Legacy VTK file of the C-alpha trace (Angstrom):
# vtk DataFile Version 3.0
C-alpha trace
ASCII
DATASET POLYDATA
POINTS 338 float
23.947 -11.232 -9.724
22.069 -7.918 -9.741
23.511 -4.606 -8.757
22.869 -3.005 -5.379
19.727 -0.865 -5.442
20.347 2.433 -3.671
17.179 4.248 -2.742
16.116 7.677 -1.611
13.040 7.915 0.570
10.967 11.055 0.048
8.559 11.141 2.954
9.351 9.406 6.235
5.838 8.977 7.573
4.058 5.678 8.098
4.758 4.172 4.656
8.321 5.498 4.479
9.172 4.090 7.894
7.480 0.767 7.112
9.601 0.444 3.972
12.724 1.350 5.951
11.939 -1.226 8.645
11.350 -3.986 6.107
14.533 -3.256 4.197
16.419 -3.829 7.451
19.673 -5.595 6.690
18.813 -6.403 3.074
22.045 -6.942 1.186
20.373 -6.078 -2.121
18.962 -2.690 -1.093
20.526 0.287 0.667
18.842 3.494 1.812
21.222 6.244 0.700
19.210 9.318 1.723
15.945 10.352 3.367
14.146 13.623 2.769
11.306 15.008 4.855
10.285 18.458 6.054
9.618 17.328 9.631
11.986 17.896 12.550
14.913 15.429 12.167
14.906 14.594 15.879
11.218 13.702 15.646
11.872 11.504 12.608
14.595 9.599 14.465
12.377 9.210 17.520
9.402 7.911 15.518
11.606 5.331 13.831
13.009 4.202 17.159
9.644 3.914 18.897
6.555 2.775 16.994
3.167 2.455 18.672
2.091 -0.353 16.326
5.229 -2.343 15.502
7.278 -1.691 18.619
10.865 -0.474 19.095
13.288 -0.566 16.184
15.591 -3.604 16.550
18.769 -1.493 16.360
19.923 1.695 18.107
18.667 4.863 16.405
20.066 8.366 16.887
20.657 11.652 15.092
24.282 12.562 14.376
25.307 15.690 12.468
22.283 15.685 10.201
22.438 11.936 9.652
20.134 9.183 10.841
22.412 6.738 12.632
20.907 3.249 12.586
23.216 0.558 13.859
26.436 1.018 11.893
24.763 2.995 9.089
24.619 6.785 8.797
21.989 8.067 6.372
21.729 11.745 5.369
18.486 13.430 6.447
17.613 16.167 3.978
14.997 18.902 4.215
13.440 18.600 0.765
9.821 19.631 0.354
8.980 18.491 -3.164
10.354 16.510 -6.120
13.368 18.270 -7.582
14.560 19.697 -4.264
17.142 16.942 -3.733
20.119 16.219 -5.988
19.771 12.443 -5.909
22.865 11.934 -8.034
24.967 13.530 -5.296
23.868 10.770 -2.914
24.232 7.919 -5.399
20.474 7.275 -5.432
19.141 5.289 -8.375
15.560 4.655 -7.155
13.323 7.124 -5.317
10.399 5.917 -3.237
8.038 8.878 -3.072
5.894 8.320 0.002
4.606 11.804 0.747
1.039 11.145 -0.393
1.416 14.211 -2.625
2.904 15.083 -6.041
1.028 12.230 -7.699
1.507 13.099 -11.373
3.950 12.040 -14.056
5.180 15.624 -14.233
6.054 15.797 -10.566
7.640 12.338 -10.525
9.785 13.159 -13.559
11.525 15.817 -11.476
13.198 13.030 -9.532
14.575 11.699 -12.822
15.870 15.143 -13.726
17.588 15.237 -10.315
19.572 12.080 -11.058
17.316 9.148 -10.156
16.861 6.346 -12.674
13.546 5.086 -11.309
10.679 6.372 -9.197
8.156 4.378 -7.185
5.112 6.478 -6.355
3.738 4.942 -3.161
0.235 6.116 -3.930
-2.358 6.311 -6.678
-1.827 8.656 -9.652
-3.833 11.846 -9.396
-5.356 11.101 -12.804
-6.127 7.494 -13.850
-3.772 6.342 -16.599
-1.200 9.076 -15.965
1.297 6.514 -14.644
1.635 2.717 -14.879
-0.216 1.204 -11.910
1.262 -1.877 -10.264
-1.113 -3.957 -8.150
1.071 -6.968 -7.406
-0.314 -10.251 -8.670
-2.808 -8.475 -10.915
-1.109 -5.858 -13.116
2.503 -7.067 -13.033
2.581 -6.805 -16.830
3.032 -3.017 -16.506
6.657 -3.753 -15.593
7.344 -5.518 -18.898
8.219 -2.246 -20.626
10.570 -1.257 -17.800
8.871 2.095 -17.045
11.021 4.655 -15.192
8.066 5.623 -12.971
5.487 3.254 -11.519
2.700 3.823 -8.983
1.743 1.176 -6.439
-1.849 2.255 -5.805
-3.522 2.264 -2.403
-3.532 -0.329 0.339
-7.227 -1.023 -0.307
-6.849 -1.456 -4.076
-3.975 -3.879 -3.478
-6.065 -5.783 -0.935
-9.137 -6.330 -3.083
-7.831 -6.505 -6.666
-6.924 -10.229 -6.433
-10.425 -11.032 -5.134
-11.988 -9.262 -8.102
-9.662 -10.989 -10.545
-10.371 -14.476 -9.213
-14.149 -14.129 -8.942
-14.391 -12.524 -12.363
-12.349 -15.291 -13.992
-14.261 -18.105 -12.325
-17.818 -16.814 -12.204
-17.979 -13.458 -13.990
-18.781 -10.296 -12.033
-21.941 -8.412 -12.932
-21.905 -5.756 -10.206
-19.949 -5.132 -7.037
-20.137 -2.873 -4.029
-17.591 -2.825 -1.238
-16.946 -0.904 1.951
-13.466 -0.516 3.380
-13.605 -0.627 7.173
-10.366 1.219 7.742
-8.220 1.867 10.782
-7.816 5.567 11.412
-4.878 7.327 9.763
-2.673 10.303 10.611
-5.168 12.561 8.852
-7.775 11.801 11.496
-8.646 14.186 14.330
-8.317 13.171 17.976
-10.990 15.670 18.969
-13.829 17.484 17.249
-11.878 20.060 15.223
-12.897 21.762 11.952
-11.311 19.891 9.066
-11.857 19.206 5.370
-15.445 18.114 5.883
-18.025 17.875 8.637
-17.602 14.139 9.237
-13.807 14.319 8.930
-13.896 16.934 11.702
-15.098 14.414 14.283
-12.970 12.557 16.827
-11.513 9.422 15.222
-11.148 7.559 18.508
-14.804 8.011 19.392
-16.654 7.491 16.118
-17.233 5.341 13.061
-16.771 7.942 10.334
-18.039 7.538 6.744
-15.529 8.851 4.207
-15.360 8.919 0.438
-13.269 6.381 -1.447
-11.786 6.435 -4.935
-10.873 2.749 -4.888
-13.681 1.833 -7.282
-12.317 4.340 -9.800
-8.837 2.850 -9.460
-10.129 -0.681 -9.987
-12.301 0.332 -12.934
-9.075 1.343 -14.657
-7.550 -2.044 -13.872
-10.695 -3.940 -14.923
-12.154 -1.664 -17.630
-14.946 -4.103 -18.510
-16.294 -3.496 -14.990
-16.313 0.307 -15.270
-19.615 1.655 -14.001
-20.378 -1.620 -12.246
-18.114 -1.224 -9.198
-18.832 1.213 -6.379
-17.130 1.788 -3.049
-17.083 3.762 0.140
-15.161 3.623 3.410
-15.722 3.774 7.146
-12.895 4.890 9.420
-13.120 3.069 12.740
-11.390 3.514 16.134
-8.590 0.954 15.749
-4.947 1.804 15.101
-4.210 -1.006 12.639
-5.917 -3.875 10.876
-8.548 -3.108 8.252
-11.007 -5.083 6.170
-12.919 -4.813 2.918
-16.546 -5.965 3.104
-17.549 -6.882 -0.453
-20.925 -7.714 -1.985
-20.733 -9.141 -5.512
-23.443 -10.121 -7.974
-22.048 -12.873 -10.197
-23.034 -13.834 -13.734
-23.195 -17.534 -12.907
-24.662 -19.342 -9.931
-22.374 -20.794 -7.301
-22.164 -21.875 -3.666
-20.176 -20.776 -0.641
-17.920 -23.812 -0.903
-17.230 -23.200 -4.604
-16.281 -19.580 -3.931
-13.998 -20.593 -1.074
-12.315 -23.353 -3.067
-11.719 -21.043 -6.018
-10.111 -18.520 -3.679
-8.123 -21.164 -1.791
-6.574 -22.551 -4.967
-5.896 -19.096 -6.413
-4.156 -17.955 -3.234
-2.023 -21.093 -3.261
-0.960 -20.992 -6.903
-1.555 -17.524 -8.296
-0.648 -15.082 -5.537
2.022 -16.701 -3.340
3.153 -14.288 -0.656
0.826 -11.586 -1.993
-2.746 -12.683 -1.243
-3.532 -15.026 1.621
-6.368 -17.344 2.634
-7.576 -18.261 6.092
-10.107 -20.651 7.591
-9.402 -19.285 11.064
-11.780 -16.992 13.010
-9.433 -13.995 12.928
-10.106 -10.390 13.949
-8.440 -7.128 12.951
-5.512 -7.285 15.380
-4.534 -10.702 14.009
-3.394 -9.201 10.701
-1.064 -6.677 12.321
2.354 -7.180 10.751
0.996 -9.325 7.907
2.979 -8.960 4.679
0.022 -10.055 2.547
-1.738 -7.381 0.526
-4.959 -9.021 1.666
-6.199 -12.170 3.383
-9.424 -13.813 2.193
-11.684 -14.825 5.095
-13.469 -18.039 4.103
-15.621 -18.032 7.242
-17.270 -14.811 6.094
-18.390 -16.049 2.680
-22.155 -16.013 2.157
-24.233 -16.706 -0.956
-27.902 -15.801 -1.479
-29.928 -16.832 -4.511
-26.967 -18.551 -6.116
-25.264 -15.440 -7.456
-25.162 -12.798 -4.696
-21.916 -13.216 -2.756
-20.717 -11.439 0.355
-17.276 -11.869 1.878
-14.415 -9.947 3.473
-10.687 -9.444 2.973
-8.381 -8.439 5.841
-5.200 -6.387 5.572
-2.649 -4.641 7.740
-3.218 -0.984 6.994
0.320 -0.344 5.761
2.685 -3.257 6.350
1.635 -5.448 3.426
1.624 -2.390 1.170
5.210 -1.602 2.162
6.132 -5.243 1.535
5.049 -4.893 -2.104
7.350 -1.865 -2.501
10.290 -3.798 -1.049
9.517 -6.709 -3.392
9.633 -4.307 -6.329
13.022 -3.048 -5.158
14.236 -6.657 -4.994
13.010 -7.149 -8.554
15.022 -4.138 -9.672
18.047 -5.743 -8.032
17.525 -9.083 -9.792
17.137 -7.325 -13.144
20.346 -5.400 -12.589
18.417 -2.117 -12.627
LINES 1 339
338 0 1 2 3 4 5 6 7 8 9 10 11 12 13 14 15 16 17 18 19 20 21 22 23 24 25 26 27 28 29 30 31 32 33 34 35 36 37 38 39 40 41 42 43 44 45 46 47 48 49 50 51 52 53 54 55 56 57 58 59 60 61 62 63 64 65 66 67 68 69 70 71 72 73 74 75 76 77 78 79 80 81 82 83 84 85 86 87 88 89 90 91 92 93 94 95 96 97 98 99 100 101 102 103 104 105 106 107 108 109 110 111 112 113 114 115 116 117 118 119 120 121 122 123 124 125 126 127 128 129 130 131 132 133 134 135 136 137 138 139 140 141 142 143 144 145 146 147 148 149 150 151 152 153 154 155 156 157 158 159 160 161 162 163 164 165 166 167 168 169 170 171 172 173 174 175 176 177 178 179 180 181 182 183 184 185 186 187 188 189 190 191 192 193 194 195 196 197 198 199 200 201 202 203 204 205 206 207 208 209 210 211 212 213 214 215 216 217 218 219 220 221 222 223 224 225 226 227 228 229 230 231 232 233 234 235 236 237 238 239 240 241 242 243 244 245 246 247 248 249 250 251 252 253 254 255 256 257 258 259 260 261 262 263 264 265 266 267 268 269 270 271 272 273 274 275 276 277 278 279 280 281 282 283 284 285 286 287 288 289 290 291 292 293 294 295 296 297 298 299 300 301 302 303 304 305 306 307 308 309 310 311 312 313 314 315 316 317 318 319 320 321 322 323 324 325 326 327 328 329 330 331 332 333 334 335 336 337
């Protein structure tokens, strides 16, 4: 039997809270400490009441600098950056860094110097190749060498990587372009307010907003033979959860809609259980809210023109499936006695 995995959460925003909610009453994993620079009362409140996933299933309160959840009392620490928290003092062996910042090996190593044995960077490395990148079901081999720090990429890269892998294996990919149609995030503006760019300054609830995307760069590192042949962009749309990737792929061999769907159906059944799903149902974005899949292939959206030009879509919950992959990794650490 593996040892209990005690974790420290750095960053208690959307991803941090999703991870916390999914850990729940896990006997294999315990949250030993949480660090965030936000007001502790606000952190407790946002855990208790969630606009997307509803109220937390147990009582939540703040008691003497601790987050009281049910019978558990978890220290809330005001730590701004890696190295600010003495993880050893809290018995933490694995840090989940979910701040969206400090995305380099150098920054992550500060957690190790502060007493942690492992670090999960819940993001994409600032520089490709700087850290091992785990996209579950696709790059699991990066765990073979037991790296002390691993990055889990972005929600979009996790959603579409299995699609690329399957189509490339079965038919060969020549070129690919995809657009992520993404629910708005906490970086979006409610009103027209100057921000990091003209389009990003516009009201998220009133507009479809084109934004840049680095997902193609991430995936080119995962599939190096496709470097220079994958391109991507994103559109932020006025929904609070439920996103999709609209992909157009030019294949090296001719195929049909039914052949593409059957290849994906079989791969989802045998190669990506619990990670990548398949549906024949006429779903919409709200139907994937709370889905623990990294992505769900939509067979009804598959189209083929000229035998080798394929268009299809993949659905995903904007953050819940991503958090599920982090919790699965923590369970793996438990089973390995990490």
